[in-house]
mmCIF file of the N, C-alpha and C atoms, coordinates in Angstrom:
data_MODEL
# 
_entry.id   MODEL 
# 
loop_
_atom_site.group_PDB 
_atom_site.id 
_atom_site.type_symbol 
_atom_site.label_atom_id 
_atom_site.label_alt_id 
_atom_site.label_comp_id 
_atom_site.label_asym_id 
_atom_site.label_entity_id 
_atom_site.label_seq_id 
_atom_site.pdbx_PDB_ins_code 
_atom_site.Cartn_x 
_atom_site.Cartn_y 
_atom_site.Cartn_z 
_atom_site.occupancy 
_atom_site.B_iso_or_equiv 
_atom_site.pdbx_formal_charge 
_atom_site.auth_seq_id 
_atom_site.auth_comp_id 
_atom_site.auth_asym_id 
_atom_site.auth_atom_id 
_atom_site.pdbx_PDB_model_num 
ATOM 1   N N  . UNK A 1 1  ? -2.872  9.280   12.619  1.00 0.00 ? 1  UNK A N  1 
ATOM 2   C CA . UNK A 1 1  ? -2.213  8.026   12.310  1.00 0.00 ? 1  UNK A CA 1 
ATOM 3   C C  . UNK A 1 1  ? -0.742  8.319   12.030  1.00 0.00 ? 1  UNK A C  1 
ATOM 4   N N  . UNK A 1 2  ? 0.122   7.499   12.585  1.00 0.00 ? 2  UNK A N  1 
ATOM 5   C CA . UNK A 1 2  ? 1.558   7.663   12.365  1.00 0.00 ? 2  UNK A CA 1 
ATOM 6   C C  . UNK A 1 2  ? 1.991   6.860   11.132  1.00 0.00 ? 2  UNK A C  1 
ATOM 7   N N  . UNK A 1 3  ? 3.210   7.131   10.662  1.00 0.00 ? 3  UNK A N  1 
ATOM 8   C CA . UNK A 1 3  ? 3.746   6.366   9.535   1.00 0.00 ? 3  UNK A CA 1 
ATOM 9   C C  . UNK A 1 3  ? 3.854   4.883   9.900   1.00 0.00 ? 3  UNK A C  1 
ATOM 10  N N  . UNK A 1 4  ? 4.248   4.611   11.122  1.00 0.00 ? 4  UNK A N  1 
ATOM 11  C CA . UNK A 1 4  ? 4.381   3.220   11.571  1.00 0.00 ? 4  UNK A CA 1 
ATOM 12  C C  . UNK A 1 4  ? 3.031   2.502   11.523  1.00 0.00 ? 4  UNK A C  1 
ATOM 13  N N  . UNK A 1 5  ? 1.970   3.175   11.981  1.00 0.00 ? 5  UNK A N  1 
ATOM 14  C CA . UNK A 1 5  ? 0.630   2.579   11.937  1.00 0.00 ? 5  UNK A CA 1 
ATOM 15  C C  . UNK A 1 5  ? 0.191   2.336   10.493  1.00 0.00 ? 5  UNK A C  1 
ATOM 16  N N  . UNK A 1 6  ? 0.472   3.306   9.612   1.00 0.00 ? 6  UNK A N  1 
ATOM 17  C CA . UNK A 1 6  ? 0.114   3.163   8.200   1.00 0.00 ? 6  UNK A CA 1 
ATOM 18  C C  . UNK A 1 6  ? 0.850   1.979   7.574   1.00 0.00 ? 6  UNK A C  1 
ATOM 19  N N  . UNK A 1 7  ? 2.139   1.828   7.886   1.00 0.00 ? 7  UNK A N  1 
ATOM 20  C CA . UNK A 1 7  ? 2.922   0.689   7.379   1.00 0.00 ? 7  UNK A CA 1 
ATOM 21  C C  . UNK A 1 7  ? 2.315   -0.642  7.837   1.00 0.00 ? 7  UNK A C  1 
ATOM 22  N N  . UNK A 1 8  ? 1.939   -0.706  9.105   1.00 0.00 ? 8  UNK A N  1 
ATOM 23  C CA . UNK A 1 8  ? 1.365   -1.932  9.664   1.00 0.00 ? 8  UNK A CA 1 
ATOM 24  C C  . UNK A 1 8  ? 0.079   -2.311  8.931   1.00 0.00 ? 8  UNK A C  1 
ATOM 25  N N  . UNK A 1 9  ? -0.769  -1.336  8.675   1.00 0.00 ? 9  UNK A N  1 
ATOM 26  C CA . UNK A 1 9  ? -2.022  -1.590  7.955   1.00 0.00 ? 9  UNK A CA 1 
ATOM 27  C C  . UNK A 1 9  ? -1.732  -2.071  6.535   1.00 0.00 ? 9  UNK A C  1 
ATOM 28  N N  . UNK A 1 10 ? -0.793  -1.410  5.847   1.00 0.00 ? 10 UNK A N  1 
ATOM 29  C CA . UNK A 1 10 ? -0.470  -1.808  4.476   1.00 0.00 ? 10 UNK A CA 1 
ATOM 30  C C  . UNK A 1 10 ? 0.133   -3.205  4.407   1.00 0.00 ? 10 UNK A C  1 
ATOM 31  N N  . UNK A 1 11 ? 0.948   -3.555  5.373   1.00 0.00 ? 11 UNK A N  1 
ATOM 32  C CA . UNK A 1 11 ? 1.581   -4.868  5.354   1.00 0.00 ? 11 UNK A CA 1 
ATOM 33  C C  . UNK A 1 11 ? 0.563   -5.995  5.545   1.00 0.00 ? 11 UNK A C  1 
ATOM 34  N N  . UNK A 1 12 ? -0.563  -5.700  6.174   1.00 0.00 ? 12 UNK A N  1 
ATOM 35  C CA . UNK A 1 12 ? -1.593  -6.725  6.334   1.00 0.00 ? 12 UNK A CA 1 
ATOM 36  C C  . UNK A 1 12 ? -2.695  -6.608  5.271   1.00 0.00 ? 12 UNK A C  1 
ATOM 37  N N  . UNK A 1 13 ? -2.606  -5.592  4.413   1.00 0.00 ? 13 UNK A N  1 
ATOM 38  C CA . UNK A 1 13 ? -3.597  -5.364  3.364   1.00 0.00 ? 13 UNK A CA 1 
ATOM 39  C C  . UNK A 1 13 ? -3.470  -6.431  2.273   1.00 0.00 ? 13 UNK A C  1 
ATOM 40  N N  . UNK A 1 14 ? -4.597  -6.946  1.805   1.00 0.00 ? 14 UNK A N  1 
ATOM 41  C CA . UNK A 1 14 ? -4.607  -7.892  0.690   1.00 0.00 ? 14 UNK A CA 1 
ATOM 42  C C  . UNK A 1 14 ? -5.622  -7.427  -0.340  1.00 0.00 ? 14 UNK A C  1 
ATOM 43  N N  . UNK A 1 15 ? -5.272  -7.610  -1.590  1.00 0.00 ? 15 UNK A N  1 
ATOM 44  C CA . UNK A 1 15 ? -6.164  -7.241  -2.680  1.00 0.00 ? 15 UNK A CA 1 
ATOM 45  C C  . UNK A 1 15 ? -6.308  -8.443  -3.602  1.00 0.00 ? 15 UNK A C  1 
ATOM 46  N N  . UNK A 1 16 ? -7.480  -8.577  -4.209  1.00 0.00 ? 16 UNK A N  1 
ATOM 47  C CA . UNK A 1 16 ? -7.731  -9.715  -5.093  1.00 0.00 ? 16 UNK A CA 1 
ATOM 48  C C  . UNK A 1 16 ? -7.592  -9.300  -6.546  1.00 0.00 ? 16 UNK A C  1 
ATOM 49  N N  . UNK A 1 17 ? -6.918  -10.118 -7.335  1.00 0.00 ? 17 UNK A N  1 
ATOM 50  C CA . UNK A 1 17 ? -6.787  -9.916  -8.772  1.00 0.00 ? 17 UNK A CA 1 
ATOM 51  C C  . UNK A 1 17 ? -8.112  -10.314 -9.411  1.00 0.00 ? 17 UNK A C  1 
ATOM 52  N N  . UNK A 1 18 ? -8.752  -9.378  -10.087 1.00 0.00 ? 18 UNK A N  1 
ATOM 53  C CA . UNK A 1 18 ? -10.052 -9.628  -10.688 1.00 0.00 ? 18 UNK A CA 1 
ATOM 54  C C  . UNK A 1 18 ? -10.044 -10.683 -11.775 1.00 0.00 ? 18 UNK A C  1 
ATOM 55  N N  . UNK A 1 19 ? -8.906  -10.852 -12.450 1.00 0.00 ? 19 UNK A N  1 
ATOM 56  C CA . UNK A 1 19 ? -8.824  -11.819 -13.542 1.00 0.00 ? 19 UNK A CA 1 
ATOM 57  C C  . UNK A 1 19 ? -8.545  -13.234 -13.043 1.00 0.00 ? 19 UNK A C  1 
ATOM 58  N N  . UNK A 1 20 ? -7.622  -13.373 -12.098 1.00 0.00 ? 20 UNK A N  1 
ATOM 59  C CA . UNK A 1 20 ? -7.210  -14.712 -11.650 1.00 0.00 ? 20 UNK A CA 1 
ATOM 60  C C  . UNK A 1 20 ? -7.890  -15.147 -10.361 1.00 0.00 ? 20 UNK A C  1 
ATOM 61  N N  . UNK A 1 21 ? -8.418  -14.191 -9.609  1.00 0.00 ? 21 UNK A N  1 
ATOM 62  C CA . UNK A 1 21 ? -9.031  -14.508 -8.328  1.00 0.00 ? 21 UNK A CA 1 
ATOM 63  C C  . UNK A 1 21 ? -8.031  -14.682 -7.201  1.00 0.00 ? 21 UNK A C  1 
ATOM 64  N N  . UNK A 1 22 ? -6.732  -14.571 -7.520  1.00 0.00 ? 22 UNK A N  1 
ATOM 65  C CA . UNK A 1 22 ? -5.700  -14.708 -6.495  1.00 0.00 ? 22 UNK A CA 1 
ATOM 66  C C  . UNK A 1 22 ? -5.595  -13.429 -5.674  1.00 0.00 ? 22 UNK A C  1 
ATOM 67  N N  . UNK A 1 23 ? -5.278  -13.594 -4.398  1.00 0.00 ? 23 UNK A N  1 
ATOM 68  C CA . UNK A 1 23 ? -5.054  -12.414 -3.570  1.00 0.00 ? 23 UNK A CA 1 
ATOM 69  C C  . UNK A 1 23 ? -3.556  -12.233 -3.369  1.00 0.00 ? 23 UNK A C  1 
ATOM 70  N N  . UNK A 1 24 ? -3.150  -10.996 -3.160  1.00 0.00 ? 24 UNK A N  1 
ATOM 71  C CA . UNK A 1 24 ? -1.745  -10.689 -2.968  1.00 0.00 ? 24 UNK A CA 1 
ATOM 72  C C  . UNK A 1 24 ? -1.593  -9.612  -1.910  1.00 0.00 ? 24 UNK A C  1 
ATOM 73  N N  . UNK A 1 25 ? -0.395  -9.515  -1.369  1.00 0.00 ? 25 UNK A N  1 
ATOM 74  C CA . UNK A 1 25 ? -0.117  -8.492  -0.369  1.00 0.00 ? 25 UNK A CA 1 
ATOM 75  C C  . UNK A 1 25 ? 0.967   -7.554  -0.887  1.00 0.00 ? 25 UNK A C  1 
ATOM 76  N N  . UNK A 1 26 ? 1.079   -6.409  -0.250  1.00 0.00 ? 26 UNK A N  1 
ATOM 77  C CA . UNK A 1 26 ? 2.068   -5.405  -0.621  1.00 0.00 ? 26 UNK A CA 1 
ATOM 78  C C  . UNK A 1 26 ? 3.278   -5.489  0.293   1.00 0.00 ? 26 UNK A C  1 
ATOM 79  N N  . UNK A 1 27 ? 4.460   -5.354  -0.280  1.00 0.00 ? 27 UNK A N  1 
ATOM 80  C CA . UNK A 1 27 ? 5.682   -5.239  0.500   1.00 0.00 ? 27 UNK A CA 1 
ATOM 81  C C  . UNK A 1 27 ? 6.065   -3.758  0.488   1.00 0.00 ? 27 UNK A C  1 
ATOM 82  N N  . UNK A 1 28 ? 6.012   -3.122  1.640   1.00 0.00 ? 28 UNK A N  1 
ATOM 83  C CA . UNK A 1 28 ? 6.282   -1.691  1.743   1.00 0.00 ? 28 UNK A CA 1 
ATOM 84  C C  . UNK A 1 28 ? 7.783   -1.458  1.655   1.00 0.00 ? 28 UNK A C  1 
ATOM 85  N N  . UNK A 1 29 ? 8.206   -0.645  0.680   1.00 0.00 ? 29 UNK A N  1 
ATOM 86  C CA . UNK A 1 29 ? 9.624   -0.336  0.487   1.00 0.00 ? 29 UNK A CA 1 
ATOM 87  C C  . UNK A 1 29 ? 10.020  0.937   1.233   1.00 0.00 ? 29 UNK A C  1 
ATOM 88  N N  . UNK A 1 30 ? 9.304   2.036   0.952   1.00 0.00 ? 30 UNK A N  1 
ATOM 89  C CA . UNK A 1 30 ? 9.634   3.300   1.610   1.00 0.00 ? 30 UNK A CA 1 
ATOM 90  C C  . UNK A 1 30 ? 8.471   4.277   1.522   1.00 0.00 ? 30 UNK A C  1 
ATOM 91  N N  . UNK A 1 31 ? 8.438   5.192   2.475   1.00 0.00 ? 31 UNK A N  1 
ATOM 92  C CA . UNK A 1 31 ? 7.455   6.274   2.455   1.00 0.00 ? 31 UNK A CA 1 
ATOM 93  C C  . UNK A 1 31 ? 8.054   7.389   1.607   1.00 0.00 ? 31 UNK A C  1 
ATOM 94  N N  . UNK A 1 32 ? 7.375   7.775   0.533   1.00 0.00 ? 32 UNK A N  1 
ATOM 95  C CA . UNK A 1 32 ? 7.934   8.787   -0.356  1.00 0.00 ? 32 UNK A CA 1 
ATOM 96  C C  . UNK A 1 32 ? 7.258   10.146  -0.230  1.00 0.00 ? 32 UNK A C  1 
ATOM 97  N N  . UNK A 1 33 ? 6.127   10.189  0.471   1.00 0.00 ? 33 UNK A N  1 
ATOM 98  C CA . UNK A 1 33 ? 5.440   11.462  0.656   1.00 0.00 ? 33 UNK A CA 1 
ATOM 99  C C  . UNK A 1 33 ? 4.475   11.347  1.828   1.00 0.00 ? 33 UNK A C  1 
ATOM 100 N N  . UNK A 1 34 ? 4.289   12.452  2.505   1.00 0.00 ? 34 UNK A N  1 
ATOM 101 C CA . UNK A 1 34 ? 3.320   12.469  3.589   1.00 0.00 ? 34 UNK A CA 1 
ATOM 102 C C  . UNK A 1 34 ? 2.709   13.858  3.716   1.00 0.00 ? 34 UNK A C  1 
ATOM 103 N N  . UNK A 1 35 ? 1.438   13.870  4.030   1.00 0.00 ? 35 UNK A N  1 
ATOM 104 C CA . UNK A 1 35 ? 0.744   15.101  4.398   1.00 0.00 ? 35 UNK A CA 1 
ATOM 105 C C  . UNK A 1 35 ? 0.073   14.787  5.721   1.00 0.00 ? 35 UNK A C  1 
ATOM 106 N N  . UNK A 1 36 ? -0.645  15.718  6.256   1.00 0.00 ? 36 UNK A N  1 
ATOM 107 C CA . UNK A 1 36 ? -1.345  15.450  7.499   1.00 0.00 ? 36 UNK A CA 1 
ATOM 108 C C  . UNK A 1 36 ? -2.468  14.446  7.347   1.00 0.00 ? 36 UNK A C  1 
ATOM 109 N N  . UNK A 1 37 ? -2.870  14.166  6.111   1.00 0.00 ? 37 UNK A N  1 
ATOM 110 C CA . UNK A 1 37 ? -4.036  13.325  5.869   1.00 0.00 ? 37 UNK A CA 1 
ATOM 111 C C  . UNK A 1 37 ? -3.738  11.996  5.198   1.00 0.00 ? 37 UNK A C  1 
ATOM 112 N N  . UNK A 1 38 ? -2.538  11.827  4.629   1.00 0.00 ? 38 UNK A N  1 
ATOM 113 C CA . UNK A 1 38 ? -2.245  10.575  3.945   1.00 0.00 ? 38 UNK A CA 1 
ATOM 114 C C  . UNK A 1 38 ? -0.745  10.348  3.810   1.00 0.00 ? 38 UNK A C  1 
ATOM 115 N N  . UNK A 1 39 ? -0.388  9.088   3.556   1.00 0.00 ? 39 UNK A N  1 
ATOM 116 C CA . UNK A 1 39 ? 0.991   8.680   3.299   1.00 0.00 ? 39 UNK A CA 1 
ATOM 117 C C  . UNK A 1 39 ? 1.029   8.012   1.938   1.00 0.00 ? 39 UNK A C  1 
ATOM 118 N N  . UNK A 1 40 ? 2.099   8.250   1.180   1.00 0.00 ? 40 UNK A N  1 
ATOM 119 C CA . UNK A 1 40 ? 2.297   7.568   -0.094  1.00 0.00 ? 40 UNK A CA 1 
ATOM 120 C C  . UNK A 1 40 ? 3.548   6.707   0.048   1.00 0.00 ? 40 UNK A C  1 
ATOM 121 N N  . UNK A 1 41 ? 3.383   5.413   -0.194  1.00 0.00 ? 41 UNK A N  1 
ATOM 122 C CA . UNK A 1 41 ? 4.478   4.458   -0.060  1.00 0.00 ? 41 UNK A CA 1 
ATOM 123 C C  . UNK A 1 41 ? 4.820   3.859   -1.412  1.00 0.00 ? 41 UNK A C  1 
ATOM 124 N N  . UNK A 1 42 ? 6.103   3.601   -1.623  1.00 0.00 ? 42 UNK A N  1 
ATOM 125 C CA . UNK A 1 42 ? 6.544   2.808   -2.755  1.00 0.00 ? 42 UNK A CA 1 
ATOM 126 C C  . UNK A 1 42 ? 6.520   1.361   -2.279  1.00 0.00 ? 42 UNK A C  1 
ATOM 127 N N  . UNK A 1 43 ? 5.843   0.506   -3.026  1.00 0.00 ? 43 UNK A N  1 
ATOM 128 C CA . UNK A 1 43 ? 5.656   -0.888  -2.618  1.00 0.00 ? 43 UNK A CA 1 
ATOM 129 C C  . UNK A 1 43 ? 5.982   -1.814  -3.779  1.00 0.00 ? 43 UNK A C  1 
ATOM 130 N N  . UNK A 1 44 ? 6.117   -3.082  -3.467  1.00 0.00 ? 44 UNK A N  1 
ATOM 131 C CA . UNK A 1 44 ? 6.169   -4.098  -4.513  1.00 0.00 ? 44 UNK A CA 1 
ATOM 132 C C  . UNK A 1 44 ? 5.094   -5.126  -4.181  1.00 0.00 ? 44 UNK A C  1 
ATOM 133 N N  . UNK A 1 45 ? 4.644   -5.797  -5.213  1.00 0.00 ? 45 UNK A N  1 
ATOM 134 C CA . UNK A 1 45 ? 3.620   -6.817  -5.026  1.00 0.00 ? 45 UNK A CA 1 
ATOM 135 C C  . UNK A 1 45 ? 4.309   -8.168  -5.112  1.00 0.00 ? 45 UNK A C  1 
ATOM 136 N N  . UNK A 1 46 ? 4.524   -8.773  -3.953  1.00 0.00 ? 46 UNK A N  1 
ATOM 137 C CA . UNK A 1 46 ? 5.156   -10.086 -3.858  1.00 0.00 ? 46 UNK A CA 1 
ATOM 138 C C  . UNK A 1 46 ? 6.386   -10.193 -4.748  1.00 0.00 ? 46 UNK A C  1 
ATOM 139 N N  . UNK A 1 47 ? 7.295   -9.199  -4.622  1.00 0.00 ? 47 UNK A N  1 
ATOM 140 C CA . UNK A 1 47 ? 8.577   -9.226  -5.308  1.00 0.00 ? 47 UNK A CA 1 
ATOM 141 C C  . UNK A 1 47 ? 8.560   -8.765  -6.751  1.00 0.00 ? 47 UNK A C  1 
ATOM 142 N N  . UNK A 1 48 ? 7.408   -8.337  -7.245  1.00 0.00 ? 48 UNK A N  1 
ATOM 143 C CA . UNK A 1 48 ? 7.325   -7.904  -8.635  1.00 0.00 ? 48 UNK A CA 1 
ATOM 144 C C  . UNK A 1 48 ? 7.459   -6.392  -8.735  1.00 0.00 ? 48 UNK A C  1 
ATOM 145 N N  . UNK A 1 49 ? 7.118   -5.866  -9.883  1.00 0.00 ? 49 UNK A N  1 
ATOM 146 C CA . UNK A 1 49 ? 7.282   -4.456  -10.191 1.00 0.00 ? 49 UNK A CA 1 
ATOM 147 C C  . UNK A 1 49 ? 6.670   -3.545  -9.132  1.00 0.00 ? 49 UNK A C  1 
ATOM 148 N N  . UNK A 1 50 ? 7.272   -2.387  -8.960  1.00 0.00 ? 50 UNK A N  1 
ATOM 149 C CA . UNK A 1 50 ? 6.854   -1.435  -7.931  1.00 0.00 ? 50 UNK A CA 1 
ATOM 150 C C  . UNK A 1 50 ? 5.471   -0.856  -8.220  1.00 0.00 ? 50 UNK A C  1 
ATOM 151 N N  . UNK A 1 51 ? 4.770   -0.565  -7.149  1.00 0.00 ? 51 UNK A N  1 
ATOM 152 C CA . UNK A 1 51 ? 3.488   0.122   -7.202  1.00 0.00 ? 51 UNK A CA 1 
ATOM 153 C C  . UNK A 1 51 ? 3.489   1.166   -6.104  1.00 0.00 ? 51 UNK A C  1 
ATOM 154 N N  . UNK A 1 52 ? 2.585   2.108   -6.216  1.00 0.00 ? 52 UNK A N  1 
ATOM 155 C CA . UNK A 1 52 ? 2.399   3.091   -5.161  1.00 0.00 ? 52 UNK A CA 1 
ATOM 156 C C  . UNK A 1 52 ? 1.155   2.725   -4.371  1.00 0.00 ? 52 UNK A C  1 
ATOM 157 N N  . UNK A 1 53 ? 1.206   2.922   -3.081  1.00 0.00 ? 53 UNK A N  1 
ATOM 158 C CA . UNK A 1 53 ? 0.037   2.704   -2.241  1.00 0.00 ? 53 UNK A CA 1 
ATOM 159 C C  . UNK A 1 53 ? -0.182  3.967   -1.422  1.00 0.00 ? 53 UNK A C  1 
ATOM 160 N N  . UNK A 1 54 ? -1.392  4.458   -1.435  1.00 0.00 ? 54 UNK A N  1 
ATOM 161 C CA . UNK A 1 54 ? -1.757  5.638   -0.663  1.00 0.00 ? 54 UNK A CA 1 
ATOM 162 C C  . UNK A 1 54 ? -2.563  5.172   0.538   1.00 0.00 ? 54 UNK A C  1 
ATOM 163 N N  . UNK A 1 55 ? -2.099  5.528   1.713   1.00 0.00 ? 55 UNK A N  1 
ATOM 164 C CA . UNK A 1 55 ? -2.783  5.183   2.962   1.00 0.00 ? 55 UNK A CA 1 
ATOM 165 C C  . UNK A 1 55 ? -3.403  6.460   3.491   1.00 0.00 ? 55 UNK A C  1 
ATOM 166 N N  . UNK A 1 56 ? -4.722  6.530   3.486   1.00 0.00 ? 56 UNK A N  1 
ATOM 167 C CA . UNK A 1 56 ? -5.417  7.733   3.931   1.00 0.00 ? 56 UNK A CA 1 
ATOM 168 C C  . UNK A 1 56 ? -5.659  7.692   5.429   1.00 0.00 ? 56 UNK A C  1 
ATOM 169 N N  . UNK A 1 57 ? -5.822  8.848   6.018   1.00 0.00 ? 57 UNK A N  1 
ATOM 170 C CA . UNK A 1 57 ? -6.067  8.968   7.457   1.00 0.00 ? 57 UNK A CA 1 
ATOM 171 C C  . UNK A 1 57 ? -7.294  8.162   7.874   1.00 0.00 ? 57 UNK A C  1 
ATOM 172 N N  . UNK A 1 58 ? -8.237  7.995   6.961   1.00 0.00 ? 58 UNK A N  1 
ATOM 173 C CA . UNK A 1 58 ? -9.458  7.239   7.246   1.00 0.00 ? 58 UNK A CA 1 
ATOM 174 C C  . UNK A 1 58 ? -9.214  5.731   7.297   1.00 0.00 ? 58 UNK A C  1 
ATOM 175 N N  . UNK A 1 59 ? -8.009  5.291   6.887   1.00 0.00 ? 59 UNK A N  1 
ATOM 176 C CA . UNK A 1 59 ? -7.706  3.865   6.846   1.00 0.00 ? 59 UNK A CA 1 
ATOM 177 C C  . UNK A 1 59 ? -7.940  3.254   5.479   1.00 0.00 ? 59 UNK A C  1 
ATOM 178 N N  . UNK A 1 60 ? -8.429  4.049   4.523   1.00 0.00 ? 60 UNK A N  1 
ATOM 179 C CA . UNK A 1 60 ? -8.639  3.561   3.163   1.00 0.00 ? 60 UNK A CA 1 
ATOM 180 C C  . UNK A 1 60 ? -7.298  3.404   2.457   1.00 0.00 ? 60 UNK A C  1 
ATOM 181 N N  . UNK A 1 61 ? -7.189  2.364   1.629   1.00 0.00 ? 61 UNK A N  1 
ATOM 182 C CA . UNK A 1 61 ? -5.969  2.096   0.871   1.00 0.00 ? 61 UNK A CA 1 
ATOM 183 C C  . UNK A 1 61 ? -6.285  2.225   -0.610  1.00 0.00 ? 61 UNK A C  1 
ATOM 184 N N  . UNK A 1 62 ? -5.426  2.921   -1.341  1.00 0.00 ? 62 UNK A N  1 
ATOM 185 C CA . UNK A 1 62 ? -5.546  3.046   -2.787  1.00 0.00 ? 62 UNK A CA 1 
ATOM 186 C C  . UNK A 1 62 ? -4.233  2.567   -3.385  1.00 0.00 ? 62 UNK A C  1 
ATOM 187 N N  . UNK A 1 63 ? -4.279  1.520   -4.215  1.00 0.00 ? 63 UNK A N  1 
ATOM 188 C CA . UNK A 1 63 ? -3.081  0.989   -4.860  1.00 0.00 ? 63 UNK A CA 1 
ATOM 189 C C  . UNK A 1 63 ? -3.063  1.486   -6.300  1.00 0.00 ? 63 UNK A C  1 
ATOM 190 N N  . UNK A 1 64 ? -1.935  2.094   -6.706  1.00 0.00 ? 64 UNK A N  1 
ATOM 191 C CA . UNK A 1 64 ? -1.799  2.669   -8.038  1.00 0.00 ? 64 UNK A CA 1 
ATOM 192 C C  . UNK A 1 64 ? -0.641  1.982   -8.754  1.00 0.00 ? 64 UNK A C  1 
ATOM 193 N N  . UNK A 1 65 ? -0.912  1.176   -9.791  1.00 0.00 ? 65 UNK A N  1 
ATOM 194 C CA . UNK A 1 65 ? 0.183   0.533   -10.534 1.00 0.00 ? 65 UNK A CA 1 
ATOM 195 C C  . UNK A 1 65 ? 1.049   1.578   -11.234 1.00 0.00 ? 65 UNK A C  1 
ATOM 196 N N  . UNK A 1 66 ? 2.334   1.280   -11.350 1.00 0.00 ? 66 UNK A N  1 
ATOM 197 C CA . UNK A 1 66 ? 3.234   2.203   -12.051 1.00 0.00 ? 66 UNK A CA 1 
ATOM 198 C C  . UNK A 1 66 ? 3.363   1.812   -13.496 1.00 0.00 ? 66 UNK A C  1 
# 
């Protein structure tokens, strides 16, 4: 998977807030790390505080609040 493919997947990724039930998407800011198996992106959630998103080669997404 290329960085461009990972960005495309993250930009269409949506996660649901367990408390409010609202879904939100990630705005990808920059790729801050890459290995052969995953990419780590600095993101914002609909214009709010930054979060990290890990895009794994398997297509799994892990969002880590800062």
